C-alpha positions, 0 to 999 in steps of 0.5 A: 499499500502507498505511504501517506502523509500521515505514515511519514508524520508517525515515523518521524514523530511529528504532525502531518501538518509539520510534514506539509510545511517541511514539503513546502520548505517552510522556513518556520521549521528547524533543519533538524526536524526537516532532516527527520521528515525527509529521512522518513519520507525516504524510508517510506518511499513517499512522493508528495503530490506536487500538482495537487499541492500546487493548487492548494498553496499556489506554489509549483515547486518549480524552479526556472532557469534562464540561459544566456542569449547564445543557448548553444554555449550552455551545452558547450561550455562545462560551467553551465552543466556543471553549475546545473549539477550543483542547482539540481542536487539542492532542488532534489533534496527540497522536492523541487523541479527545474524548468529551463527557459531559452529562445532564439532571440531576446524577444522569444526569451522575454515571452517565455520569461513573461509566461513564467512570471505572469502565470506563476509557472515557477516559484523563482528564477535563477539567471545563469549569466549577468549583462547590463540592463537585461529586460529579463531581469528588469521584468522579474524586478517590476513584478517583485518576483523571486529571482537571483543572478548567478553572476554579477548584478550592477544593482546593489539590491539584486541578489546574487551568487558569484566568484570575485571575478576581478581578484581571480583575473588579477591572480591569474594575470599575476601568476604569469607575471611572477614567472617573469612573463611581461607581454601578456595577451588577454583573450575573453568571451562576449564583451557584453557579459559582465564576467568578461568585463570583470576578468578584463578589469582584473588583468588591467589591475594586475598590469598596473600593480606590476608597472606594465603598460596596457597595450589594447592590441593584445586584448581581444573579445570573442563573439558569436556562438562559436567561441573556439572559431572566434578565438582561433581567428583572434590569435592569428592577429595576436601573434603579430604582437608577439605575446610571451603568455596568454590569459583566457576567460574560459576554456572554449576561448583557450581551445581555439587559441591552442588550436592555431598555436598547434597549427603553427607548432608554437608553444605559449603558456596559457591560463584559463578559467573552468569548473572542471579540469581542462582537458587542454595542454595549458599551464594552469586554470582558475577553478571557479567551483561551479558545483558549489556555485549552483548549490549555493544559488539554489539554496539562496533562491529557496530562501528568497522564495521563503522570504516572499512568502513572509513578505520579506525583501532581503538582498543576498550577496554570496561569493564563492572562493576560486582557486588556481590550479597548475596542470 
């Protein structure tokens, strides 16, 4: 016979109403009680009827994930699937499902987000990117809809989970400078993304700290859907500047650079950013710990959702440490 909510309550030693509030992830229930009830649910193989509960509570138990403009990058760049793993782990722990929103252009994406927000099809949103003056983010703000940005937000009143990308790029650039390299090139992804700009700021900050003049001809930003192809072409141009080391902002960019260097049989030291150990012949990478970013992002969004149930508005800004790993 299928287990009921009363069976779970009896095994956990709590009331059925407490079990209901645990399923709703109420902030009024202690973590100890939540753990006890979830353990009982697992032992009894009890699965709440989320559809029925959403009709009663007006909550869906669904989190919406908003992808970058170039949604192909979501599948190509290991950062996004890795962050998604972390989000999924926490969502599953709290009986939440995930709905991914995408579109071929901004208009389609805005329509998809509008349906999520107006129709209350999800309880909250995680934006897996950050860019200035994003109309999708503005829509969530206008409707006071629970959301956060996995990245940097320009407004101090927007909740976020991120690395300190300026400091990370400063340390990545300093890593080569301290090894004696002075003619450093910088190759980044999409210039419109805040993460690209922050890592560029860190690069410039390191050059200034070591009294190395900034040369704009050694700075390149990739564009389009295929960052590898773009960075391959940019490296052709950069070779005229005779760089002695290269700072890149992600492995897809580094891959294009390496492709060209291998063709001309030239080796240059490269450092990049990644969330897993790169399968590339580079010198080092900045580990942004994407799984932890995803886990903390989901945990934080669930807290924001709970806050909204109690008419609270709290801005959470959480920074995940990075590490530099030599290969």
